[in-house]
C-alpha positions in Angstrom: 51.0 -5.0 38.3 48.9 -7.9 38.6 46.9 -9.4 35.9 44.2 -12.4 35.3 45.9 -14.8 32.9 43.0 -17.2 31.2 45.6 -20.0 31.1 46.5 -19.9 34.7 42.8 -18.8 36.0 44.5 -16.7 38.4 45.8 -13.0 39.1 49.7 -12.9 38.2 52.5 -10.4 38.7 53.2 -8.7 35.2 56.8 -9.6 33.8 57.3 -8.2 30.7 59.8 -10.7 27.7 61.6 -7.7 27.3 62.3 -5.4 30.2 60.5 -1.8 30.0 58.3 -3.1 26.8 55.1 -4.7 26.1 54.3 -7.1 22.8 50.0 -6.9 23.0 48.2 -8.4 20.2 44.6 -8.1 20.0 42.1 -9.8 17.6 39.9 -7.0 15.7 37.0 -7.3 13.6 35.8 -9.1 10.6 34.9 -6.2 8.5 31.9 -7.6 6.9 29.2 -4.4 8.5 29.6 -1.5 10.8 30.9 -2.8 13.9 28.8 -3.4 16.8 28.9 -2.9 20.7 30.1 -6.3 21.8 33.1 -5.2 19.1 33.6 -1.8 20.9 34.3 -3.4 24.4 37.3 -5.5 23.8 38.8 -2.3 21.7 38.2 -0.1 24.6 39.3 -2.5 27.2 42.6 -3.3 25.6 42.8 0.6 24.4 42.8 1.2 27.9 45.1 -1.4 28.8 47.4 0.0 26.4 47.3 3.4 27.6 47.9 2.1 31.5 51.2 0.7 30.5 52.3 3.8 28.6 51.4 5.9 31.7 53.6 3.5 33.8 56.7 4.5 31.1 56.2 1.0 29.3 57.3 1.1 25.3 53.9 -0.7 23.7 54.3 -2.6 20.5 50.5 -3.4 20.5 49.1 -4.8 16.9 45.5 -5.6 16.2 44.4 -7.2 13.3 41.6 -6.8 10.4 40.3 -9.9 8.9 39.3 -9.0 5.8 38.6 -12.3 4.1 36.0 -14.5 5.6 33.0 -16.0 4.4 30.9 -13.3 5.7 32.4 -11.0 3.6 32.6 -13.0 0.7 29.0 -13.3 1.4 28.3 -9.9 1.9 30.1 -9.0 -1.7 27.6 -11.5 -3.8 24.8 -9.5 -2.1 25.6 -6.1 -3.5 27.4 -7.9 -6.3 30.8 -6.2 -5.5 34.1 -7.7 -5.0 35.2 -8.4 -1.7 37.9 -6.6 -1.4 35.7 -3.3 -1.8 33.6 -4.9 1.0 36.5 -4.8 3.7 38.0 -1.5 2.6 34.8 0.2 2.8 34.0 -1.6 6.1 37.7 -0.6 7.6 36.9 2.7 7.0 34.1 2.7 8.4 35.6 1.1 11.8 38.3 3.8 12.0 35.5 6.3 11.9 34.3 4.6 14.7 37.3 3.9 16.8 38.4 7.9 16.5 34.8 8.7 18.2 35.9 6.5 21.1 38.9 7.9 21.2 40.4 4.2 20.5 44.4 5.0 19.3 45.0 3.8 16.4 47.5 0.5 16.5 51.3 0.8 15.8 50.7 -1.9 13.1 46.5 -2.4 11.9 48.1 -5.8 9.5 45.4 -7.2 7.0 45.0 -10.9 6.5 45.4 -10.4 2.4 48.5 -9.0 3.0 49.9 -11.5 5.1 49.2 -14.5 2.7 52.7 -15.5 2.0 53.5 -15.8 5.8 50.9 -18.4 6.2 51.5 -20.3 3.6 55.3 -20.4 5.0 54.0 -21.3 8.4 51.5 -23.7 7.0 54.3 -25.9 5.3 56.4 -25.3 8.7 53.4 -27.3 10.2 53.6 -29.9 7.2 57.1 -30.5 7.8 57.2 -30.9 11.6 53.8 -33.8 10.9 51.8 -31.3 12.7 49.8 -30.7 9.5 48.5 -32.7 6.5 47.2 -32.4 3.2 44.2 -34.0 1.4 42.9 -33.2 -1.8 44.0 -29.5 -1.6 42.4 -28.5 2.1 45.4 -28.7 4.9 44.7 -29.8 8.1 46.3 -29.3 11.6 46.5 -32.7 13.4 44.9 -31.8 16.7 46.1 -34.8 18.9 49.8 -34.4 18.1 50.2 -31.1 19.9 50.2 -32.5 23.2 48.9 -29.1 25.0 45.6 -29.0 23.0 42.9 -27.5 25.7 45.3 -25.8 28.2 43.6 -22.1 27.4 40.0 -23.2 27.5 40.6 -25.9 30.0 38.5 -28.4 28.0 39.7 -32.3 27.8 40.5 -33.0 24.2 38.0 -36.0 24.1 34.9 -34.0 25.2 36.1 -31.4 22.6 34.2 -30.5 19.0 35.9 -28.6 16.3 34.3 -25.7 17.7 31.2 -23.1 16.7 32.7 -21.3 13.5 31.5 -22.9 10.1 34.8 -23.9 8.7 33.5 -26.9 6.3 35.0 -27.0 3.3 35.4 -29.4 0.5 37.1 -32.5 1.7 35.8 -32.0 5.3 34.8 -35.7 5.7 38.6 -36.6 4.4 39.9 -35.5 8.5 42.2 -37.7 10.0 40.5 -36.7 13.2 37.3 -35.2 13.7 39.2 -32.5 16.0 41.7 -31.6 13.4 41.2 -27.5 12.1 41.6 -26.1 8.7 44.8 -24.4 7.7 44.2 -23.8 4.1 41.3 -25.0 1.8 40.6 -24.5 -1.8 38.6 -22.2 -3.6 35.1 -21.9 -4.4 33.7 -20.1 -7.4 33.4 -16.5 -7.2 35.7 -16.7 -4.2 39.0 -14.4 -4.0 42.1 -17.2 -3.8 46.0 -16.9 -3.4 48.4 -19.5 -4.8 49.6 -22.1 -2.6 51.9 -25.6 -3.1 48.2 -27.5 -2.3 45.8 -25.6 -4.4 44.1 -22.1 -5.3 42.7 -20.9 -2.1 42.4 -19.3 1.0 43.4 -19.5 4.9 41.4 -20.7 7.4 40.7 -18.2 10.2 43.1 -18.9 13.1 46.0 -19.1 10.8 46.4 -15.2 10.2 46.6 -14.4 14.0 49.7 -16.7 14.2 51.4 -15.2 11.5 50.6 -11.5 12.2 51.6 -12.0 15.6 55.1 -13.7 14.6 55.6 -11.3 12.1 55.1 -7.6 14.1 55.8 -9.0 17.5 58.0 -12.0 17.5 58.1 -15.6 18.4 57.0 -14.8 22.2 54.6 -11.6 23.3 53.4 -10.6 26.3 49.9 -10.2 26.0 47.3 -12.0 23.6 43.8 -10.5 24.0 40.0 -10.2 22.8 36.8 -11.2 23.8 35.8 -14.2 25.8 34.0 -15.7 22.6 37.2 -16.2 21.4 39.2 -18.6 24.1 37.5 -21.6 21.7 38.1 -22.6 19.1 40.0 -19.4 17.8 42.9 -18.8 20.7 43.4 -22.5 21.5 44.3 -23.2 17.7 46.6 -19.9 17.6 48.7 -21.6 20.9 48.6 -25.2 18.8 49.6 -23.2 15.3 52.5 -21.0 17.1 54.0 -23.1 19.6 54.2 -26.3 17.0 55.9 -23.9 14.6 58.0 -22.1 16.6 58.8 -24.5 19.9 57.9 -21.7 21.9 55.6 -20.7 24.4 53.6 -18.3 22.0 52.3 -15.5 24.9 52.8 -15.3 28.6 49.6 -13.6 29.5 46.0 -14.2 27.9 43.9 -11.4 28.7 39.8 -11.7 28.1 37.0 -9.6 28.4 33.6 -10.8 29.5 30.2 -10.8 26.8 28.3 -7.6 26.7 24.2 -8.2 27.0 21.7 -5.6 25.6 18.6 -4.7 28.3 19.6 -8.3 29.8 19.3 -10.2 26.7 22.4 -11.5 24.6 22.9 -9.3 21.4 21.6 -10.9 18.3 19.8 -10.3 15.2 17.0 -12.1 15.7 16.0 -10.8 19.1 16.0 -7.2 17.3 18.5 -6.0 19.9 21.1 -5.8 17.6 23.2 -2.4 18.4 26.0 -0.7 16.2 28.3 1.6 17.1 27.5 4.2 14.3 23.8 4.2 15.8 24.8 4.8 19.6 26.9 7.5 17.7 23.5 9.3 16.3 22.1 9.2 20.2 25.2 10.1 22.1 29.0 11.2 22.1 30.7 8.3 22.0 33.2 9.1 24.7 29.9 8.3 26.5 30.2 4.7 25.4 33.7 4.4 26.1 32.9 5.9 29.8 29.9 3.3 29.9 32.1 0.1 29.3 34.8 1.3 31.4 32.5 1.7 34.6 32.3 -2.1 34.7 35.7 -4.3 35.2 36.2 -5.8 32.2 36.0 -9.4 33.0 32.4 -9.2 34.3 29.4 -9.6 32.0 28.2 -6.0 31.3 24.4 -4.8 30.4 23.6 -2.3 28.0 20.5 -0.3 28.3 19.4 3.1 27.7 18.7 3.9 31.7 22.9 2.7 32.3 23.6 5.2 29.0 22.2 8.1 30.8 24.0 7.8 33.8 27.2 6.9 31.9 25.9 10.6 30.0 25.7 12.6 33.3 29.0 10.4 35.6 31.0 11.6 32.4 29.6 15.3 32.3 30.4 15.4 35.8 34.1 15.2 35.5 34.0 17.9 32.1 32.2 20.3 33.9 35.2 19.9 36.6 37.1 20.5 33.8 35.9 23.3 32.5 35.1 25.1 35.7 39.3 24.7 36.4 39.4 26.4 32.7 37.1 29.1 33.8 39.0 29.7 37.2 42.7 30.0 35.6 41.4 32.3 32.9 39.7 34.4 35.8 42.5 34.0 39.0 43.7 37.0 40.7 47.0 35.5 41.6 49.0 33.5 39.1 51.3 31.8 41.6 50.4 29.2 44.3 50.0 30.0 48.1 51.6 27.7 50.7 48.2 26.7 51.8 47.3 25.7 47.8 50.6 23.9 47.8 49.5 21.8 50.7 46.2 21.0 49.4 47.5 19.9 46.1 50.0 17.3 47.8 47.0 15.8 48.9 45.7 15.0 45.3 48.2 12.3 45.6 46.0 10.4 47.6 43.4 10.1 44.3 46.6 9.4 41.8 47.5 6.6 44.2 43.9 5.3 44.5 43.5 5.3 40.3 47.0 3.4 40.0 46.0 1.0 42.7 42.8 0.0 40.8 44.8 0.0 37.5 47.3 -1.9 38.7 44.6 -4.4 40.1 44.1 -6.1 37.0 42.7 -3.1 35.4 40.0 -2.4 37.6 38.8 0.7 35.5 35.4 1.0 38.0 37.5 1.2 40.7 39.7 4.3 38.8 37.1 6.2 37.9 35.5 6.1 41.3 38.9 7.7 42.2 38.6 10.2 39.8 35.1 11.1 41.1 37.1 11.8 44.4 39.5 13.9 42.4 36.9 16.0 41.2 35.1 16.4 44.5 38.4 17.6 46.0 39.0 19.8 42.8 35.1 21.6 43.0 35.2 22.2 46.8 38.9 23.4 47.0 39.1 25.7 44.1 36.9 28.5 43.7 36.2 31.5 41.2 38.6 34.6 41.8 40.1 33.3 45.2 42.3 30.1 43.8 45.7 31.2 41.8 45.9 30.3 38.3 48.9 28.0 39.2 46.6 25.9 41.5 43.7 25.5 39.0 46.1 24.5 36.6 47.7 21.6 38.5 44.4 20.5 39.1 43.1 20.3 35.4 46.4 18.8 34.4 46.0 16.2 36.6 42.5 15.5 36.0 43.7 15.5 32.4 46.9 13.1 32.8 44.4 10.9 34.6 40.9 10.4 32.5 43.6 10.4 29.4 44.6 7.1 30.5 40.9 6.3 29.8 40.7 7.3 26.9 38.1 10.0 28.2 38.2 13.5 26.9 37.5 16.0 29.4 39.5 19.5 28.6 36.8 19.8 25.8 38.2 22.2 23.2 36.1 25.3 21.8 34.3 24.5 19.2 33.2 26.8 15.9 29.8 26.7 14.5 29.9 26.6 10.7 28.4 30.3 10.5 31.0 31.4 12.9 33.6 29.9 10.7 32.1 32.1 7.3 31.8 35.1 9.6 35.7 34.8 10.3 36.3 34.4 6.9 34.3 36.9 5.4 36.2 39.0 7.8 39.3 38.1 6.6 38.5 38.8 3.1 37.7 42.2 3.8 41.1 42.9 5.9 43.0 41.1 2.5 41.1 43.8 0.5 42.1 46.8 2.8 45.6 45.0 2.8 45.8 44.4 6.5 47.8 41.2 6.0 48.7 41.1 9.5 44.5 40.9 10.7 43.8 38.2 7.4 47.0 35.8 9.1 45.9 36.2 12.1 42.4 35.2 11.6 43.9 32.1 9.4 45.9 31.3 12.7 43.2 31.5 14.9 41.1 29.2 13.0 44.2 26.5 12.3 44.5 26.2 17.0 40.7 25.1 16.8 41.3 23.4 14.2 39.7 24.4 10.8 41.9 24.8 7.8 41.6 27.2 5.3 42.1 26.4 1.3 42.3 29.6 -1.3 41.0 28.3 -4.5 39.5 29.9 -7.8 35.9 28.9 -7.0 36.6 31.6 -3.3 37.9 30.2 0.3 37.1 26.7 2.0 37.5 25.4 4.7 37.6 21.6 6.5 37.9 20.2 10.0 42.0 19.4 10.5 
């Protein structure tokens, strides 16, 4: 398996730090509003990377944080007259809803910056002790020039650099030893959340949180650190400096970055009026369509979002879902149970599509070519599996294979039959009637039938209530 390493600017054979295991850290969103589709791309891409490692038999420890203390969160809290904690908790919950809609697996751990302050204070203290950081009037800075390898990820010359494009201005900014030094800890301002530290009551800079959380949950050296290409500099560059200065060893073996997402061939921004949240997209499309769209191009290629491309993605996904539904229909109406010799031979041919799929994913996670292999399998299934001719075993084998490959991509193609609200109410009424007639076997059967379809019944004083599992 080869992946493109931003550090070396070439594809490298993947060799894990620890055999059979993958330690992977992905920078998560700052939670001050609904996530936008630019946030969605790395979420979907690296969830797919994780799924493929698991498909290959690796034990994956996947950590992705939520930045829940930040200038934008504080600004939003002041605007609404609530606490920063209330804002961050609200939008973490909303983010998780969107992630579920995109079928993104929960991380092994989703750490919160505000719960890791002690670790940040400890690492900053270590950096000061080692001479990599210094304090001026409560603000702690990292000595960028002290770290000799600074710039090795972004391939920038230190003398040509500025301190980055994210606002980190604090009181005492003009007291830096060097304009390139960046903030590790800053004093509190009126109305801001703050924590105790040896230097002042304040809060951490943005970069230190990921260094600390990665070390705590994955160890001093990890296999893969990933995120959007906008994070290469200064965020990931600063993470490397902090982590390697503090720990004395290489931070991450491989660095993966997805390319930018444009809207109708223009950069997404609120000023251009083309800003799209995942929640807004969910009002027009099943978020599985958004996922399919995101995977239809290689993750390192710029991707253009448009209505036409989303419609094409919807049609493409439907083609796969319809093939799965057709195979289920054949299974239910098959004349024979077991495969014929001809079907066994036909099934062996599907390994060509599996190989094409795996070859694509092994080549730096080329999901576009992997989807093409899935379409070839769909075409083959539609051609060789016929209602009332094919065996149940053959149709099931094709369906299982289709589900297995699409699950790697996080695409749900074996759709469970969803009950309408009126159907649920009708079954509840039938159950109540069965209970009155003391037909408890039928009543239990209805409860179990609903449970199998994801509906939980609750018997209350006000009557029977139901909810989705």
